[in-house]
Each structure stands twice: as structure tokens, then as C-alpha cells.
C-alpha positions as CSV (number, residue, x, y, z in Angstrom):
1,M,41.4,285.6,108.0
2,K,42.5,285.1,104.4
3,K,46.0,285.8,103.3
4,K,46.3,289.0,101.2
5,V,48.9,288.9,98.4
6,K,50.2,291.9,96.4
7,V,50.9,290.9,92.8
8,V,52.2,292.8,89.8
9,A,51.3,291.8,86.2
10,A,52.8,293.0,82.9
11,I,50.8,294.3,80.0
12,I,53.3,294.0,77.3
13,E,52.3,295.3,73.8
14,N,54.4,294.5,70.7
15,E,54.9,296.5,67.6
16,N,51.8,294.9,66.0
17,E,49.7,296.3,68.9
18,E,49.2,292.8,70.3
19,I,49.2,292.1,74.0
20,L,51.1,289.2,75.6
21,C,48.8,286.6,77.3
22,A,50.1,283.7,79.4
23,L,48.3,280.3,80.1
24,R,48.8,279.1,83.6
25,S,50.2,275.5,83.7
26,P,48.2,272.6,85.1
27,Q,50.6,272.6,88.1
28,M,49.8,276.2,89.1
29,A,47.0,277.5,91.3
30,L,44.1,278.4,89.0
31,P,45.3,276.0,86.3
32,N,44.6,276.5,82.6
33,L,43.4,280.0,83.0
34,W,44.9,282.9,81.1
35,E,46.7,285.8,82.9
36,F,49.0,288.7,82.3
37,P,52.4,287.4,83.4
38,G,54.0,288.6,86.7
39,G,54.2,287.6,90.3
40,K,54.4,288.6,94.0
41,V,55.9,291.9,95.1
42,E,58.6,291.2,97.7
43,A,59.1,293.2,100.9
44,G,60.7,296.6,100.2
45,E,60.4,296.2,96.5
46,S,58.8,298.9,94.2
47,L,56.1,297.9,91.7
48,Q,58.5,298.7,88.8
49,T,61.4,296.6,90.3
50,A,59.0,293.7,91.1
51,I,57.5,293.4,87.6
52,E,60.9,293.8,85.8
53,R,62.4,291.1,88.1
54,E,59.4,288.7,87.7
55,I,59.3,289.0,83.9
56,Q,63.1,288.4,83.7
57,E,62.7,285.2,85.9
58,E,59.5,283.9,84.2
59,L,59.9,284.9,80.6
60,K,63.7,285.3,80.2
61,C,63.3,288.7,78.6
62,E,63.9,292.3,79.7
63,I,61.1,294.9,80.0
64,K,60.8,298.5,81.1
65,A,57.9,299.2,83.5
66,L,55.9,302.3,82.4
67,D,52.6,303.2,84.1
68,V,50.1,301.4,86.4
69,F,47.2,300.5,84.1
70,N,44.8,298.8,86.5
71,D,44.7,298.1,90.2
72,N,42.2,295.6,91.4
73,T,41.5,293.5,94.5
74,H,39.9,290.1,94.0
75,E,38.8,287.7,96.7
76,Y,39.4,284.0,95.9
77,E,38.2,281.1,98.0
78,T,41.5,280.8,100.0
79,F,43.2,284.2,99.6
80,I,42.8,287.8,98.5
81,I,44.9,289.2,95.7
82,N,45.7,292.8,95.0
83,L,46.6,292.7,91.3
84,I,48.4,295.7,89.9
85,C,48.7,295.6,86.1
86,I,51.5,297.7,84.7
87,K,52.0,298.8,81.1
88,C,55.5,297.6,80.0
89,K,57.7,297.9,77.0
90,L,59.7,294.9,75.8
91,V,63.4,296.0,75.8
92,R,65.4,292.8,75.0
93,N,64.8,289.2,74.0
94,T,61.6,287.4,73.0
95,P,59.4,286.1,75.9
96,I,59.8,282.3,76.5
97,A,57.3,280.3,78.5
98,T,59.3,278.7,81.3
99,E,56.5,278.4,83.9
100,H,53.4,278.9,81.8
101,S,52.0,276.3,79.4
102,K,51.8,278.7,76.5
103,L,52.3,282.4,75.5
104,L,50.1,284.1,73.0
105,W,50.1,287.6,71.4
106,L,46.5,288.8,70.9
107,K,44.9,292.0,69.6
108,R,42.9,293.9,72.2
109,E,39.6,293.1,70.5
110,N,40.3,289.3,70.8
111,L,41.3,289.3,74.5
112,D,37.8,288.3,75.6
113,S,38.1,285.1,73.5
114,L,40.3,283.5,76.3
115,K,39.2,282.1,79.7
116,W,40.9,284.6,82.1
117,A,41.8,284.2,85.8
118,P,39.1,286.3,87.6
119,A,41.6,288.8,89.0
120,D,42.8,289.7,85.5
121,I,39.3,290.3,84.1
122,P,39.0,294.0,85.0
123,A,42.2,294.8,83.2
124,V,41.1,292.7,80.2
125,E,37.8,294.7,80.1
126,Q,39.7,298.0,80.4
127,L,42.0,297.1,77.6
128,S,39.1,296.0,75.4
129,N,37.4,299.3,75.8
130,I,40.3,301.5,74.7
């Protein structure tokens, strides 16, 4: 039986209507693929609390979680991920890549120019069609 992991990801849009994309480092699982930043939901934690904590830890900035944008379950070779993408507003500080190789702000229409982690693709497609 594959392990099932519940993960939250932030869709952060800046004042130029660009969305924050994060490149997974070579040391991470699924290396060198793009994703929306975030991480695992801990036991007893709400989705909003989880995403705000993860972004503070990973990107050293403060966000406010707004609404769930996309909820998708994807089966990888060794585990199953339930990826919940949440629209977020940047509240304080500029995101800094501490775990990722690179951060990039992209317009919606350019999101499909990146090689995304498979679990993130439904949210990318949904964003591109707005």
C-alpha cells in the first residue's frame, strides 16, 4: 500500500499579476521540476495554518491564505499525493529560495513554458484558463 501524503501549495500572485513558481532542487524528490511552494499538512493543522507556516519556513516571507483553488490527487511511483493549492496574498517580505534552486514570477499565460511536477499540472492548467 502506497503512503498517502496531504500537501498544501501556495498560489501567490504579485501586483503585476505574476504567479510565484519554485524550482525543486537536485536534492529533493522530483528534482529540477517546477512547483507551487508549500509542504505537508501536519496532524491537527488546518490547511490555512499549514500553508502559512510552510511558506514562512521555506521562503522566509509572510502570506495570508485565502481560498482553496485546486484540490488534486496524483499517484506517483512510490506514494500518493493529495495536493491542495490555495490562493494566497503576500503580506510581508520578498520570498527567498532557501530550499528551492530558484524562484520565478511568471504571467499566467507563460506558466506552461516550465516543466512542472505532475501533481501541480492540474492547477497550472486551471490558472492558464482563467
